[in-house]
LOTI-766635 format. One record per residue (C-alpha): residue number from 1; y, z, x. Coordinates in nm, 3 decimals, decimal comma. Example, Ala and Ser with C-alpha at 12.3 -4.5 7.8 and 13.67 -1.06 7.14 Angstrom:
BEGIN
[r 1 [-0,450 0,780 1,230]],
[r 2 [-0,106 0,714 1,367]],
This chain:
BEGIN
[r 1 [12,840 5,629 10,018]],
[r 2 [12,606 5,921 9,951]],
[r 3 [12,522 6,024 9,598]],
[r 4 [12,417 6,385 9,542]],
[r 5 [12,168 6,492 9,278]],
[r 6 [12,219 6,823 9,103]],
[r 7 [11,905 7,033 9,076]],
[r 8 [11,865 7,291 8,806]],
[r 9 [11,631 7,585 8,829]],
[r 10 [11,460 7,562 8,489]],
[r 11 [11,323 7,915 8,505]],
[r 12 [11,671 8,060 8,565]],
[r 13 [11,816 7,842 8,292]],
[r 14 [11,559 7,955 8,032]],
[r 15 [11,590 8,320 8,138]],
[r 16 [11,969 8,304 8,095]],
[r 17 [11,932 8,120 7,765]],
[r 18 [11,677 8,376 7,643]],
[r 19 [11,907 8,665 7,730]],
[r 20 [12,196 8,497 7,551]],
[r 21 [11,995 8,425 7,235]],
[r 22 [11,853 8,775 7,230]],
[r 23 [12,203 8,920 7,261]],
[r 24 [12,322 8,691 6,980]],
[r 25 [12,038 8,799 6,754]],
[r 26 [12,101 9,168 6,823]],
[r 27 [12,474 9,133 6,753]],
[r 28 [12,416 8,936 6,431]],
[r 29 [12,148 9,176 6,308]],
[r 30 [12,347 9,489 6,393]],
[r 31 [12,671 9,371 6,239]],
[r 32 [12,505 9,246 5,922]],
[r 33 [12,303 9,566 5,893]],
[r 34 [12,614 9,782 5,914]],
[r 35 [12,818 9,566 5,676]],
[r 36 [13,083 9,526 5,944]],
[r 37 [13,317 9,230 5,930]],
[r 38 [13,235 9,006 6,221]],
[r 39 [13,266 8,660 6,365]],
[r 40 [12,994 8,586 6,617]],
[r 41 [13,193 8,301 6,767]],
[r 42 [13,548 8,177 6,745]],
[r 43 [13,574 7,933 6,454]],
[r 44 [13,781 7,677 6,645]],
[r 45 [13,613 7,431 6,876]],
[r 46 [13,263 7,448 6,729]],
[r 47 [13,313 7,277 6,393]],
[r 48 [13,156 7,386 6,070]],
[r 49 [13,246 7,414 5,706]],
[r 50 [13,337 7,735 5,527]],
[r 51 [13,117 7,878 5,253]],
[r 52 [13,314 8,144 5,067]],
[r 53 [13,244 8,333 4,745]],
[r 54 [13,342 8,636 4,542]],
[r 55 [12,982 8,761 4,549]],
[r 56 [12,645 8,642 4,680]],
[r 57 [12,320 8,807 4,566]],
[r 58 [11,991 8,698 4,719]],
[r 59 [11,623 8,785 4,743]],
[r 60 [11,376 8,711 5,020]],
[r 61 [11,644 8,730 5,292]],
[r 62 [11,575 8,656 5,659]],
[r 63 [11,797 8,597 5,961]],
[r 64 [11,664 8,457 6,289]],
[r 65 [11,823 8,300 6,597]],
[r 66 [11,862 7,921 6,592]],
[r 67 [11,984 7,653 6,826]],
[r 68 [12,130 7,339 6,667]],
[r 69 [12,420 7,098 6,683]],
[r 70 [12,762 7,122 6,517]],
[r 71 [13,033 6,866 6,446]],
[r 72 [13,202 6,962 6,774]],
[r 73 [12,912 7,068 7,000]],
[r 74 [12,583 6,897 7,085]],
[r 75 [12,400 7,230 7,087]],
[r 76 [12,523 7,575 6,981]],
[r 77 [12,361 7,916 6,914]],
[r 78 [12,349 7,997 6,544]],
[r 79 [12,191 8,234 6,297]],
[r 80 [11,937 8,077 6,058]],
[r 81 [11,965 8,244 5,716]],
[r 82 [11,695 8,193 5,453]],
[r 83 [11,696 8,312 5,092]],
[r 84 [11,418 8,268 4,835]],
[r 85 [11,666 8,291 4,546]],
[r 86 [12,044 8,321 4,533]],
[r 87 [12,316 8,382 4,272]],
[r 88 [12,672 8,302 4,379]],
[r 89 [12,993 8,382 4,192]],
[r 90 [13,320 8,214 4,285]],
[r 91 [13,166 7,957 4,522]],
[r 92 [13,401 7,751 4,740]],
[r 93 [13,287 7,517 5,019]],
[r 94 [13,560 7,366 5,235]],
[r 95 [13,592 7,146 5,541]],
[r 96 [13,915 7,051 5,722]],
[r 97 [13,928 6,703 5,874]],
[r 98 [14,187 6,537 6,100]],
[r 99 [14,277 6,180 6,000]],
[r 100 [14,524 6,057 6,260]],
[r 101 [14,848 6,247 6,192]],
[r 102 [14,718 6,366 5,856]],
[r 103 [14,496 6,660 5,769]],
[r 104 [14,250 6,653 5,478]],
[r 105 [14,078 6,950 5,319]],
[r 106 [13,763 6,871 5,124]],
[r 107 [13,667 7,144 4,874]],
[r 108 [13,374 7,186 4,640]],
[r 109 [13,401 7,471 4,392]],
[r 110 [13,206 7,597 4,093]],
[r 111 [13,297 7,826 3,804]],
[r 112 [13,053 8,083 3,673]],
[r 113 [12,729 8,168 3,850]],
[r 114 [12,567 7,920 4,088]],
[r 115 [12,187 7,956 4,096]],
[r 116 [11,979 7,830 4,388]],
[r 117 [11,627 7,853 4,529]],
[r 118 [11,489 7,790 4,876]],
[r 119 [11,825 7,819 5,052]],
[r 120 [11,845 7,767 5,430]],
[r 121 [12,172 7,771 5,622]],
[r 122 [12,276 7,787 5,986]],
[r 123 [12,589 7,992 6,055]],
[r 124 [12,790 8,075 6,365]],
[r 125 [13,010 8,340 6,211]],
[r 126 [13,044 8,552 5,898]],
[r 127 [13,262 8,819 5,749]],
[r 128 [13,232 9,014 5,425]],
[r 129 [13,418 9,299 5,260]],
[r 130 [13,079 9,466 5,205]],
[r 131 [12,714 9,388 5,283]],
[r 132 [12,424 9,570 5,113]],
[r 133 [12,052 9,530 5,187]],
[r 134 [11,735 9,680 5,037]],
[r 135 [11,417 9,731 5,240]],
[r 136 [11,586 9,592 5,551]],
[r 137 [11,388 9,553 5,873]],
[r 138 [11,510 9,447 6,218]],
[r 139 [11,209 9,352 6,425]],
[r 140 [11,181 9,263 6,792]],
[r 141 [10,877 9,056 6,893]],
[r 142 [10,708 8,961 7,217]],
[r 143 [10,725 8,583 7,247]],
[r 144 [10,780 8,320 7,511]],
[r 145 [11,001 8,143 7,253]],
[r 146 [11,345 8,305 7,266]],
[r 147 [11,411 8,206 6,904]],
[r 148 [11,120 8,428 6,790]],
[r 149 [11,213 8,743 6,984]],
[r 150 [11,410 8,914 6,706]],
[r 151 [11,457 8,883 6,333]],
[r 152 [11,605 9,062 6,036]],
[r 153 [11,451 9,066 5,688]],
[r 154 [11,537 9,233 5,358]],
[r 155 [11,391 9,221 5,008]],
[r 156 [11,739 9,170 4,867]],
[r 157 [12,101 9,150 4,978]],
[r 158 [12,447 9,157 4,824]],
[r 159 [12,761 9,028 4,998]],
[r 160 [13,106 9,096 4,855]],
[r 161 [13,382 8,845 4,944]],
[r 162 [13,181 8,670 5,218]],
[r 163 [13,305 8,380 5,431]],
[r 164 [13,062 8,197 5,659]],
[r 165 [13,123 7,931 5,923]],
[r 166 [12,831 7,707 5,830]],
[r 167 [12,679 7,408 6,008]],
[r 168 [12,383 7,325 5,785]],
[r 169 [12,300 7,408 5,422]],
[r 170 [11,981 7,299 5,246]],
[r 171 [11,850 7,409 4,906]],
[r 172 [11,529 7,338 4,720]],
[r 173 [11,732 7,348 4,396]],
[r 174 [12,087 7,441 4,299]],
[r 175 [12,294 7,442 3,980]],
[r 176 [12,675 7,421 4,011]],
[r 177 [12,839 7,493 3,673]],
[r 178 [13,178 7,324 3,625]],
[r 179 [13,161 7,176 3,976]],
[r 180 [13,484 7,030 4,111]],
[r 181 [13,538 6,817 4,423]],
[r 182 [13,893 6,808 4,561]],
[r 183 [14,031 6,621 4,861]],
[r 184 [14,378 6,746 4,950]],
[r 185 [14,584 6,559 5,210]],
[r 186 [14,864 6,713 5,419]],
[r 187 [15,114 6,572 5,667]],
[r 188 [15,170 6,880 5,882]],
[r 189 [15,224 7,155 5,624]],
[r 190 [15,361 6,913 5,362]],
[r 191 [15,123 6,840 5,076]],
[r 192 [15,080 6,463 5,030]],
[r 193 [14,837 6,458 4,737]],
[r 194 [14,476 6,424 4,633]],
[r 195 [14,415 6,727 4,413]],
[r 196 [14,382 6,689 4,037]],
């Protein structure tokens, strides 16, 4: 029996990957800059949790290409968002989980204004009713690292009714007034329980 070994041309692979990441960065930057509703990737099949809010205000905004894992994929192109400071009204984080024949929705919500500093999040899709930026700059750079070829920065940003398919969220500090954690369980579309 003969066993074949697959050979991969690394140069071709990295050139194709670079082109893909550059295209992703351009699409993300353009759509955010125009305030257009967009989803960079289909939300099914790549995992993630949803970060939604009535309003998100931030300072020290940047968006760069990223490559990281998700709950469904070992590696997936994403946009890395960083904010120096953020104020969020109407925050709701949710994740849907399959538990055999049941479906659970885990939600974390807060009333009032959530304040955070040093926020970093990786997203694979976003939509908003409106996106506003001040002193915005989209900058293309020469680099052998595809993740450093393009970036978007702004002194401040305001998103109205945003929803983001998020894969990682880290904060230096965050305050969640009147925080509530709910785990709701469904059998098909029938509510089984778990909310209070």
